[in-house]
BAFI-254925 format. One record per residue: x, y, z of N, C-alpha, C in turn. Coordinates in steps of 0.001 Angstrom, whole numbers, plus 500000, padded with zeros to 6 digits. Atoms other than C-alpha are relative to their C-alpha. Example, Ala and Ser with C-alpha at 12.3 -4.5 7.8 and 13.67 -1.06 7.14 Angstrom:
500890498810500000512300495500507800500900501200500000;499180498810499940513670498940507140499230501090500730;
# end
This chain:
499364498983500826493361495597502471501086499363499199;498843500481500713495968495076499925501135500762500561;498846499175499720498257496930502020501149499149499630;499106500796500749501049495861500034501406500013500517;498637500330499626504036495163502129500061498507499844;499992501408500336504952491823500764500877499209500936;499012500765499264507913490841502890499655499900501471;500211500198498577508070489664506471500695501108500785;499456498873499265508772493071507934499176500195501251;500724499869498744507664494265511378498527500336499821;501405499679500196504416495638509979499371499097498962;500459500973500983503839492558507884498503499749500084;501397500346499848500329492197509272499065500935499265;500909499236500825498971494894507029499383499061498993;500827501005500618496270493131505161500553499378498743;499617500602501243497402492703501658501434499595500008;498662500507499884500685491618502955499972498490499932;500066501449500110499566488123502188501184499513499168;498875500545500736502537486066501128499481499100498895;500447500892501057502230484315497825500479498583500280;499722501401499704502518480560497610501484499677499942;498564500267500091506166480626496552500709500402501276;499345499543498785507176482659499597499651499102501170;500389500915498929505176480396501886500877498748499968;499172501199500130507120477439500516501417500268500479;498653499633499576510424479241501020500062500055501519;499994499817498564509492480122504588499928498667500724;500148501296499347508410476628505482501279499181499892;498768500766500199511553475086504009501118500531500876;498890499415499263513972477516505597499819499836501495;500224500059498564512354477585509016499990498579500533;499970501387499564512189473840509118501426499504500148;498609500350499785515980473828509120500681499398498802;499377500526501205516605472671505570500903501073499426;499028499028500464519671474354504116499547500636498696;500252499246501214518957477083501561501224500857499762;498793499237500284521978478596499887499709501482500044;500149498549499958522428482275500617500083500598498609;499887499500501367523203482661496927498649500149499338;501325499908500592519514482202496216499287501282500390;500614498732499612518742485460497969500230501047498926;499861498939500978518254488585495923501277500784500232;498828499151499893521318490681495184499607501356500555;500259498660499502521672494095496723499884500979498849;500089498870500923520624497203494841500227501255500836;499732498788499229521571500754495843498726500576500606;501127499272499437519344502763498118499525501026498973;500540499057500966517042504755495882500203499598498552;499789500463501378517670502608492805498795500345499121;501223499751500778514061503270491768499989501396499373;499930498641500555515002506913491047501007500096498853;498852499910500905517962506063488803499622499857498536;500171500061501448518386506155485038500714498769499457;499419501242500487518984502877483245501213500235499101;498913499768500955521208504356480540501320500339500685;498775499567499331523676505813483031500413499122501172;499673500816498828523449503389485975499757498512499797;500341501406500228522048500151484552498774499541500767;501164500386499208519135500134487025498711500527499354;501263499685500678515543500158485765499139500943500838;500700499013499204514515503303487627499247501006499156;500895499027500610512496506424486808500699501100499210;499257498892500639515262508699485470499535501337500562;500539498804499353514171511325488004500896501214499790;499093498857500175517292513513487766499904500563498583;500146499530501380516943513678483982498696500777499824;501285499297500078513311514728484437500128501409500576;499815498673499407514323517586486733500898500878499128;499151499229500917517063518644484340499184500524498816;500835499595501129514437518781481601499159501226500363;500848498854499638512058521128483472500862501226500299;499082498876499757515046523218484525500416500640498686;499595499462501303516119523569480890498882500812499357;501154499272500527512607524799480089499670501236500834;500216498870499078512848527343482937498582500008500566;501347500127499448509598526024484383500018500144501515;500158499890498565508462526929487881498861499085500445;501008500952499537506505524444489943498895500695500777;501125499594499164503097524955491493499721498870500983;500180501011498958502372523184494754498789499121499718;501053500994500194500283520017494520499762499274501315;500353500770498804498436518363497403499730498554499583;500218501429500231498646514567497408499423499389501273;500604500693498862496295512696499728500473498561500015;499570501387499815497586509406501098498992499333500926;500948500767499191494790507122502273500727498741500437;499086501049499566496709504710504445499816499725501488;500047500449498611497562503519507953500392501075500993;499533498942499122499001506763509350501363500497499563;498708499425500369502132508901509187500681500565501238;499189499402498939504942509964511520500131501486499690;500038498572500301504279513695511596501272500730500427;498769499369499538507660514389513236501234499501499257;498839500545500702509864512551510759500797501124499334;499127498947500515512852514642509676499827500253498506;500122499867501451512184514010505986498570500276499546;501406499788500352508417514565506136499395501245500630;500590498854499289507805517448508569499697501167499071;500143498821500854508286520063505885499045499792498837;500843500262501167506084518358503307498582499567500377;501341500399499585502999517548505380499021501158499814;501060499014500206499796519362504509499505500515501337;500627499383498839498453521785507096498730500681499534;501272499378500334494813522731506893500082501489500328;499805498573499737495060526518506484498864500638500775;501165499428499322491645527025508035499802499439501401;500168500669498713492261525007511194501157500345500941;498995499793498962494090525927514397500174498671500736;499828501336499413495629522672515671499893500004501518;500013500246498569494832521436519132499112500881500836;500846499132499177492250524012520183498624499413500289;501274500660499731489354521565520199498808500646499342;501077499288500684487325523768517866500031499670498509;500091500228501442486111523037514337500044501363499309;499839498629500486487543526305513035499421500206498605;500492499827501374486665525714509389498582499463499813;501396500460500001483284524191510291499708498975498893;500213501063500984483744521191508037499566498692500661;500446501191499291482653518717510714501111499195500627;498850500752499498486170517535511575500848500926500874;499341499119499035487651519114514704501508499768500015;498533500041499952491392519930514590500609499143498889;499469500787501125491902518282511198501130500782499325;498871499181500443495279519952510750500854499292498954;499195500795500936497180517136508961499142499169499049;500910500878500720494127515412507537498999499462501003;500986500557499059491808513038509387500217498513500191;499914501403499635491739509682511124498590499433500090;501328500608500024488594507783510160499951498715500814;499943501193499154489703504942512460500184500383501457;499833499529498641489589506992515633498687500188500716;501161499717499177487185507462518493500091501403500569;500018498666499403486136510730520043500762500031501324;499284500073498729487779509518523256501510499911499812;498566500034500264491191509456521556500552498625499675;499534501343500348491412505704521077500024499831498481;499869500228501442492334504331517650499878498527499659;500066501362500520491494501216515672501346499674499366;498760500454500633494697499386514853499798498616499384;500290501345500486493651495747514529498561499938499512;501370500180500468490611494754512497499874498644499335;500291501293500612488983491743510858500150500073498487;499911500078501451488949490617507234498603500057499393;501317499757500593486135491595504892499284498713499643;500638501270500340485501488038503735499253499412501182;500644500521498789484732486986507312498796500856500380;501120499112499666482538490040507862498811499712499094;501072500279500961480541489329504711499357498648500286;500518501352499774480191485622505479499035499965501181;500846500073498805478790486097508973498833500982499943;501080499019500109476714489194508126498790499438499264;501099500483500850474668487383505477499738498498500150;500140501452499853474909483803506729498562499583500267;501376500391499654471437483678508258499045500224498830;500867499683501128469950485156505081500160499020498845;499752500757501220471605482977502458500454498556500208;499500501352499779472884479801504103498937498969499611;500900501050500441471313476770502459499139500349498812;500813499566501138469746478782499647500723499698498683;499454500283501322470240478074495948499435501028499022;500435498936500919470134480936493453499201499445498828;500687500590501148468918478539490747498512499809500265;501405500236499659465670477964492624499282501274500439;500590498730499566465102481618493500500037501008498849;500011498920500977464085484481491246500396501284500723;499463498869499252466303487206492640500207501200499088;499639498793500758466546490818491456501518500135499954;498563499902500258469982491891490258500807500298501257;499229499639498814471074493480493548500051498855501005;500033501142499087469987490450495596500892498875499486;499155501042500579471701488066493190501476500338500205;498614499585499783474916490091493463500407499761501451;499714500227498578474717489934497259500166498511500285;499914501456499801474077486179497171501320499460499463;498758500490500591477020485567494828501219500440500821;498912499520499146479276487698497031500093499132501255;499993500814498790478213485704500082500524498589499710;499525501340500338478806482373498341501526499990499823;498547499916500169482298483506497404500681500142501356;499446499859498650482928484565501010499919498679500757;500146501298499341481592481236502237501109499049499576;498951500891500509484017479371500002501370500396500545;498693499550499527486944481527501095500182499760501487;499883500082498546486183481463504807499972498564500497;500115501373499508485140477860505249500940499056499275;499060500829500746487364476396502530499358498751499465;500561501190500614486675473506500237500704498727500416;499258501181499556489309471186501738500832500399501204;499214499729498799491841470988504526501365500598499669;498701499455500400494662472676502571500416501149500913;499664498852499176494482475901504545500359499592501421;499707500484498654494425474013507838501394499427500078;498665500591500009497518472055506901501075501077499856;499045498907500160499278475223505748500230500706501330;499877499311498728498547476850509093500802499166500997;499241500880499104499871473836510992501489500093499691;498588499926500386503113473932509005500571501388500287;499549498629499752503300477709509346500339500187501471;499741499871498561503037477546513139501233499201500401;498825500811499707505600474775513225501262500712499525;498857499272500543507911476824511031500361501176500905;499745498862499115507512479853513282500665499528501298;499413500515498757508260477816516399501447499570499790;498626500387500296511377476398514739500904501218499895;499216498765500121512532479928513919500248500623501370;499825499484498644511965480992517534501098499217500722;498954500824499389514120478073518692501372500351499430;498726499636500628516821478978516179500495501334500549;499630498688499469516766482561517425500553499885501408;499534500190498628517178481409521033501434499456500016;498655500572500096520219479328520084501004501061499554;499087498997500554521751482188518110500266501136500979;499792498935499018521226484810520819501019499568501053;499050500526499005523104482609523274501394499868499392;498696500210500641525877481762520796500685501319499654;499433498713500395526349485395519670500186500938501185;499829499199498802526111486780523186499251501320499982;500805498785500000523455489411522409498564499667499629;501414500235500187519700489658522379499486500507498655;500473499385501237519366491794519254501124500054498986;499021499956501080521169491488515931499264500109498673;500600499890501327520480492313512304500323498757499179;499700501108500903520407489828509460501418500082499466;498619499828500478523692491297508236500990499516501040;499113500459498923525317490685511622499971498481500113;500109501456499977524006487136511561500798499389498861;499240500505501139525535486666508103501492500016500244;498563499894499703528933487768509411500443499049501106;499696500904498893528716485367512337500389498631499458;499513501301500473530701482128511837499982499000501146;500078500985498912529546479359514199500817498751499689;499257501265500171531429476107514769499165498790500419;500826501117499531528846473994516616498914499665498978;500959500468500997526480471931514481498617500619500194;501345499470499775523258473095516154499927501501499725;499987498556500263524292476751515880500078500254498501;499939499873501465525209476307512209498619499817499389;501340500275500532521786474821511571499048501150500314;500860498881499613520099477645513476500270501215499114;499661498867500868521980480254511450499417499792498603;500523500295501328521034478553508192498500500264499926;501450499833499992517362478574509165499602501467499992;500445498625499837517029482164510302500583500923498933;499366499124500992519536483806507968499423499754498607;500571500304501311518133481998504951498661500672499796;501318499389500106514631483256505683500099501517499916;499840498548500030515749486815506382500560500453498652;499450499670501321517748486809503145498922499960498932;501034500158501014514856485555501077498952501102500071;501009498967499813512660488294502500500587501397500072;499362498672500055515119491173502036499960500695501353;500106499447498648515217491671505787501345499987500722;498684500077499365518965491674506404500323501236500832;499790498810499169518809495210507824499029500041501170;500974500110498912515971494171510139500601499191501141;499484500773498870516707492891513638499233498685500139;500661501282499748515889489359514722498688500200500748;501212499772499219513352490734517196498873500533499133;501018499428500887511519492799514581499494498949499021;500356501003501000511589489967512075499067498945500586;500828501029499380510176487381514467498658500570500455;501273499370499649507549489848515655499082500031498790;500790499966501218506400490297512070499516498623499592;500354501375500336506445486563511427498878499517500918;501007500426499044504461485924514609498654500638499735;501255499304500297501885488553513659499339499401498760;500564500622501197501482486939510258499289498698500359;500603501269499596500830483536511817498727500252500796;501194499665499219498405485126514272498853500413499093;501032499594500950496541486719511375499398498818499277;500507501199500669496276483380509614499132499171500939;500835500718499026494923481822512807498615500643500101;501292499298499939492226484491512930499143499673498790;500748500370501202491282483705509360499395498608500162;500498501365499813490945480034510290498820499991500966;501080499935499017488750480921513289498712500550499403;501157499329500598486458482959511039498981499019499439;500938500987500539484893479766509699498882499693500987;501001500355498989483067479251512986499647501152500935;500214498906499056483354482505514944499862501314499250;500191498695500641481950485848513794501098500955500470;498909499101499615484666488510513757499546501065500985;500260498938499042484867491031516549499832501332499269;500224498691500613483610494511515712501015501007500560;498927499145499485486951496214516371499696501476499740;500228498624500398486013499359514490498812500612500743;501215499480499392482508499758515853500156500331501468;499819499787498569483639499503519467500724501308500298;499222498779499778485929502520519032499398501198499278;500478498874500809484494504663516234498602500433500416;501355499765499491480863504356517372499121500858499077;500926499369500934479229505700514212498892499018499664;500989500918500564476129504265512576500541499600498633;499282500364501223478039502361509916499065499926498799;500930500187501118474958501673507796499459501314499444;500477498690500447474180505386507492501179500793499452;498861499300500599476564507020505036499999501483500364;500066498596499605475350510436506160500534500240501410;499345499885498693476745509714509633501506499958499743;498641499971500524480173510840508481500997500772500851;499077499166499232481615513136511137500462499275501262;499426500792498917483307510493513262501517500032499863;498544500067500081486977509818513963500664501021500897;499252499001499238489710512030515433501192500487499173;498924499431500819492684514115514229501354499304500130;498724500689499770495407511629515339500367499168498770;499696500692501249496839510686511936501182499051500117;498911500957499807499741508709513416499516498759500739;500514501078499145497991506589516074501127499341500789;498845500610499331501199504640516853501077499763498958;498900500268500937504609503921515342499705498761499172;500277501248500706503483500432514453498968500212498907;501052499827500998500312501509512679500443500931498887;499594498996500989502060504396510889501111499528499076;498867500503500783504782502206509356499743500126498495;500304500076501428503141501696505987499779501379499389;500310498682500530501774505201505497501194500934499984;498782499176499962505070506817506494500919499646498841;499152500454501102506963504726503955499447500481498661;500661499562501231504454505509501213500187501507499795;499887498546500093504567509248501984501398500433499585;498624499663500352508348509344501759500313499750498542;499777500299501418508352507726498338499483501141499139;500616498935500790506078510454497032500763501314500143;499633498591499799507519513551498623501013500285501094;498989499689498982510327513171501185500819501208499548;499340498726500272512137516515501409501229499819499100;498905500118500949514451516855498405501108501030500250;499046498899499816516299519880499805500764499953501319;499393499949498663517311518985503376501276499163500136;498750500774500008520194516646502443500095498968501124;499980501110499048519177513934504909499160498861499445;500829501161500297517818510432504475499869499623498549;500285500378501377516384510181500998499201501121499355;500762499008500736514569512156498334498723499367499448;501236500429500631510960511826497295500036500329498522;500039499771501444509942511951493661499606501441499691;500501498653500293508018515238493714500623501017500954;499260499016499209509669518442494949499152501144500541;500841498914499501506701520729495663498611499453500308;501226500728499658504068518537497262499731500129501488;500412500120498614502116518569500495499194498710500152;500651501291499758501052515185501868498867500174501008;501175500015499127497539515027503329499760498556500430;500180501374499532497211511936505527498566499747500416;501343500439499651493854510202505732500092498566500487;499826501325499405494024507279508110498685499230499891;501217500785500226491506504668506958500316498521499794;499585501372500291493506501430506630500585499366501259;499522500639498776493845499228509735500842498763499706;499350501303500112495740496017510388498875498973499879;501183500774500327493011493986508718499414500654498766;500576499398501206490630494950505923499315501325500302;500646498691499894489549498556505461498493499869499770;501450499964500175485859499445505546499655500975498882;500360499192501161484207500854502421499587501415500378;500468498678499598482602503742504294501183500931500268;498826499183499680485966504990505597500743500420498740;499294499691501253487536504798502139499229501041499195;500814499060500765484637506603500465500068501399500600;499949498690499357484688509401503031501396500612499921;498630499489500129488475509691502863500217500605498614;499888499453501355488292510178499092499293501349499925;500760498755500053485618512842499521500697501118500789;499275499002499215487607514614502247501175500543499182;498841499578500792490688514685500008499578500953498884;500479499166501099488732516115497091499563501366500514;500544498746499468486993518747499212501080500921500560;498940499197499390490281519913500701501193500228499083;499017499530500970492231520438497515501000499009499458;499066500983500560494041517188496747499797499878498495;500057500231501445494869516676493076500346498556499643;499647501413500178496228513134493475499696499293501308;500264500818498816495101510408495875500686498652499811;499345501312500058497322507401496571499251499010500875;500761501032499302495573504170497597500767498675499973;499210501231499907498035501442498609499319499014500933;500763500968499216495435499033499942499066499275499057;500948500740500814492867496556498702499511498771500735;500591501173499349490732493560499581499168499234498991;500701500873500926488730490756498030498502500176499957;501441499806499945485228491932498963499697501475500246;500381498602499826483422495278498837498483500084500113;501456500048499852479895495005500281499318501361499816;500565498668500206479366498795500158500706500704498845;499290499457501159481020499293496794499308501241499432;500739498848500524478293501753495826500529501306500579;499488498792499365479628504285498351501351500402499416;498670499720500542483169503968497020499887500467498553;500201499600501397482002504176493397499551501462499903;500494498622500027480134507398494141501113500984500353;498867499142499644483256508853495764500981500114498844;499111499993501164485345507868492738499454500945498928;500624499118501003482884509616490407500045501459500454;499890498647499467482917512651492695501414500541499749;498616499589500259486718512767492445500213500295498518;499879499782501441486466512459488674499386501338499603;500682498746500352484024515366488506500786501224500450;499220498884499472486466517532490475501451499998499496;498670500009500591489567516617488453501091499452500894;499036500597499081491312514419491032500379498603499508;499477501284500488493517511470489982500119499008501146;499895501082499022493303508158491883501031498980499529;498955500974500329496317505826491963499894498848500988;500315501161499155495783502288493291500998498868499784;499101501157500052498086499363494109499255498763499498;500643501161500618497350496205492116499851498825500962;500070501115499059497971493850495057501160499044499857;498778500800499861500530491248496060499797498493500013;500293501429499944499063487821495410500442499234498759;499548500627501247500730487088492035498827499445499201;501215500441500681497239486850490539499636500928498849;500526499228501118495588488015487349498702500661500453;501204499334499494493114490661488526499013500328498887;501040499983501031491361490550485169498916498990500345;500930501094499716489733487405486548499814499752501494;500187500129498556490038487802490345499621501369500566;500536498792499388488933490447492826501072500762500769;499098499124499252490954493392494157499332501369500116;500744498755499806488764496199495531500827501011500786;500962499415500936488413499104495127500432499799498559;499747500264501407488142498766491380499362501076499143;500602499016500906487513501154488465498850499449499167;501175500561500661484889498761487125498796500303500887;501068499533499128481917500615488585498722499190499800;501224500801500027478562499050489361499049500415498885;500901499540501057476812501191486768500521499663498602;499465500434501284478954499663484023500996500964499369;499046499031500548481149502740483488501380499814500625;498647499986499451484872503208484038500463501452500074;499560498612499867486304506473485389501272500256499194;498808499611500777488969508363483453501145500441500900;499025499436499058490866509363486608500646498938500877;499551501148499178492133505951487789501190499311499339;498837500761500467495532504245487450500247498859500974;499651501170499189496221500709488728501438499610499692;498547500144500146499899499920489335500487498639500496;499296501209499610501804496646489345501432500335500382;498646499744499498505288496285490843501061499405499088;498835500457500753508431496085488749501191499908500938;498764500116499232511932495270489944501186500279499113;498770499849500764515407495016488545500653498624499901;499330501298500099517439492065487258500909499697501186;499123500203498843519753492611490257499198499857501291;500849500105498810516795492469492652498834499062499742;501019501031500159514873489393491569499314499945498660;500631500033501318513750490304488059499249501274499689;500659498781500442511961492977486042498566500119500488;501311499964499353508579492007487457500143499385501386;499959500544498649508167491488491180499206498703500044;500653501308500045507293487847491781498716499945500820;501231499959499209504497488882494157498899500821499338;500938499008500523502793491465491942498798499382499296;501152500301500835499270491107490662500207500625498629;499842499535501376498890491745486955498652499885499299;501244500100500753496210492019484279500067500833498747;499912499313501290496158492922480627498960501107499890;501065498995500021492952494890481209500011500880501237;500206499282498736492950495890484872501242500672500570;498776499318499543496609496858485486500470500923498886;499645499007501020497640500041483685501494500030499714;498552499901500173501389500257484276500697499248501123;499150500519498932504234498773486281500952501109500428;499062499022499454506506500833488533500837499308501071;499133500648499007509408500010490879499300499787501339;500632500334498724508157498216493981500787498980500797;499145500971499312511069495998495086501151500745500672;498910499382499248513528497064497795499998501521499850;500138498553500088512279500628497915500354500613501359;499485499384498780514148502721500489499213501271500278;500800498816499689511980505251502292499855500153501507;500206499636498608510951506830505573499140498983500743;500843500790499102509586504782508488499963500715501345;500140499278498732508416505932511944501256499902500875;498834499943499134511081506957514419500709501337499941;499424498670500058511873510509513471501114500177498998;498880499917500943515019509798511471500371498616499475;499798501412500321514582506190510403499516499694498591;500289500365501389514522504573506940500131498489499861;499975501454500174514008501070505603499591499627498590;500474500585501251513625498983502468498719499223500262;501207500818499998510108497652501950499636499731498543;500387500273501376508477496171498897498565499522499920;501391500339500243505075495572497414499425500939498968;500655499040500889502679497159494982499600501246500790;500199498823499163502084499480497941501100501025499794;498890499096500260505470500971497092499977500469498545;500086499621501420504876500974493319498949501079499779;501077499018500165501638502947493650500454501421500320;499537498633499738503227505993495375501092500474499053;499067499588501050505983505959492759499214500699498887;500821499408501058503256506655490193499283501247500505;500649498807499435501423509068492505500988501162500060;498978498967499969504680510968492968500305500544498617;499771499579501382505257511035489221498841500867499508;501173499214500403501700512293488628500051501392500616;499900498706499333502225515050491200501080500865499359;498911499285500671505522516012489545499520500613498681;500527499487501274503795516366486177499042501159500227;500970498942499731501018518472487689500652501258500589;499256498844499508503545520717489432500417500915498849;499404499232501094505074521775486131499049500196498819;501018499860501045502080521285483848498624499917500661;501216500058499170499117522175486114498700499973499218;501229500008500789496630522413483265499635498615499460;500320501359500438496768518693482576498823499445500803;501118500652499320493573516824483383500448498631500508;499651501359499555493625513483485272500103499007498846;499951500923501143492870511661482008501271500211499192;498771499723500739495814513397480332501228499502500759;498879500502499190498170512584483223500085498481499872;500039501457500150497080508954483028500534499592498631;499551500314501349497614508901479264501503500202499858;498569499697500099501063510510479561500836498944500710;499245501005499240502240508077482235500003498659499276;500088501278500709501022505083480250500783500036498681;499394499936501334502178506214476806501514500153500063;498553499784499878505640507245478037500716498863500718;499367501129499310506241504002479937500860499213499016;498992500652500834509138501933478651499872498482500036;500085501456500080508864498358477430501364499383500296;498719500622499669511592496203479023500278498716499225;499863501273500693511119493308476619499267498905500741;500658501119499333510225489878477933500228500055501504;499938500021498543509465489588481655499343498711500487;500594501210499439508391486804483977498594500287500509;501356499907499483504675486386484574500011499514501453;499928500401498593504398486359488407499133498797500343;500902501098499691501559483855488289500384498673499395;499681501237500706502915481327485804501490499748499884;498535500050500137506691482056485835500461499844498546;499636500049501408506605482045482021500456501378499532;499517498744500550508424484708480015498997500508498962;501010499413500883505962487047478290500328501478499802;499883498538500097505853490618476954499225500650501141;500702499320498928504852493090479652498607500451499556;501330499657500521501915493982477391498979498903500280;500919501068499598500433490623478437499588500141501460;500253499845498570500474491782482063499414501357500363;500522498661499723499302495399481733499540500653498705;500529499293501170497522497794479392501097500709499219;498968499212500679500550499944478647501164499145499525;498862500851500349503105497142478513501329500617500362;498758499324499684505672499383480149500194500293501473;499612499544498667507498500547483265500094501520499946;500083498544500042506959504208484154501392500638499958;498736499272500100509704506740483370499710501499500078;500300498585499759509669510311484686500507500890498870;499416499169501057511943511742481985499161499932498725;500804500149501201509936510313479115498612500607500212;501330499460499711506708511363480833499989501525499920;500008498542500010507694514990481326500286500536498597;499792499596501399508973515219477741498674499966499243;501284500107500672505594514012476518499028501065500516;500887498997499415503759516327478916500232501376499389;499666498688500554505575519302477402499372500229498632;500590499877501338503871518596474063498470499999500039;501459500149499862500310518296475433499378501311500477;500756498831499553497883521201475697499009499531501065;500838500438498892496184520843479057498544500346499809;501433499723500101492412520545479184499295499878501346;500615500031498670491856520653482948498938501085500099;501076499042499814488576522322483749500275500819501259;499715499167498824488989525286486104499025499719501133;500819500196498808487719524800489649499969501330500745;500084498714499299486429527936491409500823499996501279;499154499906498813488898529064494065499151500275501234;500690499745498753487712528949497665500585501248500656;499459498805499335488029532178499659501028499623501056;498959500258499019491125532356501828499440500132501410;500473499976498620490622531673505505500568501212500740;499526498910499139490886534472508044500551499461501308;499483500616498783491941531973510729501516500096500003;498546499884499891495474532678511910500523498890500905;499461501080499167497463529669513138500862500528501126;499133499626498894499359529741516389501435500091499519;498582499913500392503036530770516106500687498652500119;499215501234499981505312527868515239499287498805499449;500725501147500549502612525692513675500018500041498492;
# end
């Protein structure tokens, strides 16, 4: 998945949390004990900077307050919008999310009965496509490249497409397998050497942590506390330099040493699994728990209603949900972008690569249950069942549902590389209901473009804030800064929902056009892949960073052309008191 948490945070093992080459170099240098000046770390930005207005605060945010002032001046009333979040899970008890979570009006929670007869029992908050009927949940999973390589190895190993007359579908499968073979087995020993250095770096950081815990007299401390600590002994000074430098570079100063090292260790473990994939077929984590017939798309009523699974698995989805719609009226924590939204959680993204079947069914579930916007902060390099996902995308388009997708965190040009799912459909068409989002930042937080963000003059539509984004995380009343295109995507999903609240007649194509056309050009920015200064129009179709105020002003001038969808009859099911 491209689950796009870029930094070494506790849930770093979400798939698309792959660190780019620059970060790997930083990590290896710092953890090896070489001094890195703390001045090289990113400056602090205020919590919620992504919501601010540049003209009044200097930060390159969305101008959200100005947008709300605009709709207020027009005396507009909002209509509720359902936003589906296809992700890793959500903390259903979080203080800033409880009031904004979608409740299936036709389902009585916890009674073990499929009240609405849609095939999903007790789907009150949404559905968990990574669950078993016995209550177990898939949390860890393999990578799609390894699955593809071993699945088709016996069929294609040793074959040469030049000597075979293959039909188009077979040739596509062969080319996909060859690409997986190259990725999994590698063309040289670079990946092996990187892993050796990575493990050595991790072990050095563990040693530094042990020294610091003894010197500071406590087992747990944040990066900020470590920064305030002034050691006198040489070995302790060196240990502080190693660990503090790395935590600074990864914006993890509010994270504890224990959480940080856990995330680092999980990353190294994930890289070890990738290395093993060259010789060992990946374990069928999903199949052992879900127990569906994966090859039969009509076998779709699997899973369970546990949309949280665990605090660890729900980290990413909880953060994403808060960005979109955290309660704006309760005066706690933070505010989401949209003020009249219900979040439908569809758990389909594990710690590893998501499966195409789960994603396709999650999209269809969202559409069938009234979502108008679907956020997809995930991605991967291979899509063996892309046909299923394409059909779901076209289904969403036919029902007037907007799809918002994270561009990914590998600092690559996705015009020429792979980041699935993709709006380039197998039948040669492109849907009108799809927005791909790159991550922007701020000059005070590393630059106007995030140095990890994927980009593409054709394949990335807009950029949106995705650096040091403060939002909800599991724990009931807990918040944290995370960053990645996973955070930029829900910024756009939240903006789309806001527009649809106040201008409900806009079609997905019109919302996409408004967001792109109203985006603001910041001038020259750094290309994440080459580090050269270029116009943002070289990195995206719109050449701009999204702005809520400019978007809602433009929306007010557009006559909506959304096609009416027949209303479903209201349910006669009465929920239990207090639900």
